[in-house]
C-alpha positions in Angstrom: -23.2 3.8 -9.5 -25.3 7.1 -9.2 -25.0 9.9 -7.1 -25.9 13.6 -6.8 -23.8 15.5 -8.9 -20.8 17.2 -7.2 -20.7 20.2 -9.5 -24.5 21.4 -9.7 -27.5 21.6 -7.1 -29.9 18.6 -7.9 -32.6 16.7 -6.2 -32.4 13.4 -7.9 -29.1 11.6 -8.7 -27.8 12.3 -12.4 -24.1 11.6 -11.9 -23.1 8.1 -12.9 -19.7 6.7 -11.5 -18.3 4.0 -13.8 -16.0 1.5 -12.0 -15.5 -0.6 -15.4 -13.9 2.6 -17.0 -12.8 4.6 -14.0 -14.9 7.5 -15.2 -17.8 9.8 -14.0 -20.4 11.7 -15.9 -23.3 13.8 -15.0 -26.3 13.9 -17.4 -27.6 16.9 -15.7 -24.8 19.4 -16.3 -22.4 17.5 -18.5 -19.5 17.2 -16.1 -17.3 14.3 -16.8 -13.8 12.8 -16.4 -11.6 10.2 -14.7 -10.9 9.8 -11.2 -8.0 12.2 -11.1 -9.9 15.0 -12.8 -12.7 14.5 -10.2 -10.3 15.1 -7.3 -8.8 18.0 -9.1 -12.1 19.7 -9.6 -13.8 18.8 -6.1 -10.5 19.5 -3.8 -9.1 22.2 -6.3 -5.9 20.6 -6.6 -3.2 20.4 -9.4 -2.5 17.0 -11.2 0.4 16.0 -9.0 -1.3 17.1 -5.8 -4.5 15.2 -6.8 -2.3 12.1 -7.5 -0.7 12.5 -3.9 -4.2 13.1 -2.5 -5.3 9.8 -3.9 -2.1 7.8 -2.6 -0.7 7.5 -6.2 0.4 3.8 -6.8 -1.6 2.7 -3.7 -4.8 3.2 -5.6 -7.2 0.2 -5.2 -7.5 -2.0 -8.4 -10.7 -3.6 -9.9 -11.1 -7.3 -10.3 -11.0 -8.2 -14.1 -14.2 -10.4 -13.6 -16.0 -7.4 -11.8 -14.7 -4.9 -14.5 -16.3 -7.2 -17.1 -19.8 -7.5 -15.3 -19.6 -3.6 -14.8 -19.1 -3.0 -18.5 -21.9 -5.4 -19.6 -24.2 -3.6 -17.1 -23.0 -0.2 -18.5 -23.7 -1.5 -22.0 -27.2 -2.5 -21.1 -27.9 0.9 -19.4 -26.7 2.5 -22.6 -29.0 0.6 -24.8 -32.0 1.4 -22.5 -31.1 5.1 -22.7 -30.9 5.0 -26.4 -34.2 3.1 -26.7 -35.9 5.6 -24.6 -34.6 8.3 -26.7 -35.8 6.4 -29.9 -39.2 6.0 -28.2 -39.6 9.8 -27.8 -38.4 10.2 -31.4 -40.8 7.8 -33.1 -43.8 9.5 -31.4 -42.6 13.0 -32.3 -44.2 14.9 -35.1 -42.8 17.2 -38.0 -42.0 20.6 -36.6 -44.0 22.4 -39.2 -47.3 24.0 -37.6 -46.1 23.1 -34.0 -44.6 25.1 -31.1 -41.2 24.0 -32.3 -41.7 26.0 -35.4 -43.0 29.0 -33.5 -39.7 29.0 -31.4 -37.4 28.7 -34.4 -39.2 31.4 -36.3 -39.0 33.7 -33.1 -35.3 33.2 -33.3 -35.2 34.6 -36.8 -34.9 31.1 -38.3 -36.9 31.3 -41.7 -35.4 28.5 -43.7 -37.3 25.1 -44.2 -36.7 23.2 -40.8 -34.5 20.0 -41.3 -36.2 16.5 -41.0 -33.8 16.0 -37.8 -35.8 18.4 -35.8 -39.3 17.6 -34.7 -41.9 18.3 -31.9 -42.8 16.0 -29.0 -44.2 15.8 -25.7 -41.7 14.4 -23.4 -40.9 14.1 -19.7 -38.3 16.5 -18.5 -36.9 13.9 -16.1 -36.7 10.0 -15.4 -35.8 8.3 -12.4 -34.4 4.9 -13.3 -34.3 3.7 -9.7 -38.0 4.0 -9.2 -39.1 3.9 -12.8 -41.0 7.4 -12.3 -40.7 10.2 -14.8 -42.1 13.8 -15.0 -45.1 15.1 -16.7 -45.1 15.3 -20.5 -44.0 18.9 -21.6 -43.8 20.4 -25.1 -40.4 20.5 -26.5 -38.4 20.8 -29.8 -36.5 17.6 -30.2 -33.4 17.1 -32.3 -32.0 13.6 -33.5 -28.4 13.0 -32.3 -26.9 10.4 -34.5 -23.6 8.6 -34.5 -21.1 8.0 -37.3 -23.2 5.4 -38.7 -26.3 7.9 -38.9 -28.0 5.8 -36.1 -30.0 7.8 -33.6 -28.2 7.5 -30.1 -30.1 10.5 -28.4 -32.1 13.6 -28.6 -31.4 17.3 -27.8 -34.6 18.7 -26.3 -35.5 22.3 -25.8 -38.6 22.7 -23.5 -40.9 25.2 -24.6 -43.6 27.4 -23.0 -46.5 29.9 -24.3 -47.0 27.8 -27.5 -43.2 27.9 -28.5 -42.7 31.8 -27.9 -40.4 31.3 -25.4 -38.1 28.6 -23.6 -39.6 26.8 -20.6 -39.0 28.7 -17.2 -37.1 25.7 -15.7 -33.6 25.8 -14.4 -32.2 23.9 -17.6 -34.6 24.1 -20.4 -32.3 22.5 -22.7 -31.7 18.7 -21.7 -30.4 15.8 -23.6 -31.9 12.3 -23.6 -30.1 8.9 -24.6 -26.3 9.1 -25.1 -25.3 12.1 -27.1 -21.6 12.0 -26.4 -19.7 11.4 -29.6 -23.0 12.1 -31.6 -24.2 15.1 -33.4 -27.4 16.7 -34.6 -27.1 17.0 -38.1 -28.8 20.1 -39.7 -28.1 19.5 -43.3 -31.4 17.5 -44.4 -29.9 16.4 -47.6 -28.2 13.1 -46.5 -26.6 12.4 -49.8 -24.9 15.8 -50.0 -21.3 16.1 -50.0 -19.2 19.0 -48.9 -15.5 19.9 -48.2 -16.5 21.8 -45.2 -17.8 20.8 -41.9 -19.2 23.4 -39.3 -19.7 22.5 -35.7 -21.8 24.6 -33.4 -22.6 24.4 -29.8 -26.4 24.9 -30.3 -28.8 24.1 -32.9 -30.0 27.7 -33.3 -26.6 28.9 -34.0 -26.3 26.0 -36.7 -29.6 26.9 -38.3 -28.7 30.6 -38.2 -25.3 29.8 -40.1 -27.1 27.4 -42.4 -29.6 29.9 -43.8 
């Protein structure tokens, strides 16, 4: 099920409620958790108070057959999301000579840009219910891969003025696909081996440390 997010203002639903797993996740602001944490955050209650609010042991159950169907539907939705991200990545171009390079150079990043970063024209939003999507906008896109080095999503930074600044939208940084559990690898040498793994919140921080 999808709904307007309870944790940020939005016009189109970006929160997904998964009965099969008993979880929620907002693809707009990143809020996620289970049923108890949802009540804790929306009702401003502690853990035990949230359990009492829910009725504790009297919580309704989900039929195993319905759970299996919902799980299959969730997997199909996941595949479609990843395929959408893959489609954008396949049409993207190397960052050199594009607004993506302009943006990174403006952030003081002078090292060679990794192959995991490209430039693309991509919609800022999609509506799965209607099939509609926003207009194509310029964006720096980074490939998010899983543990098997398979692309599962994109991290996008929408750009303006030829890359001299981020786009003037509420959230110029937006993910696409299924980025949870994945990472944007900034080391372009896939065969390199290191004893140290450094994780950063944003690609700009990662590239600054790399150089």
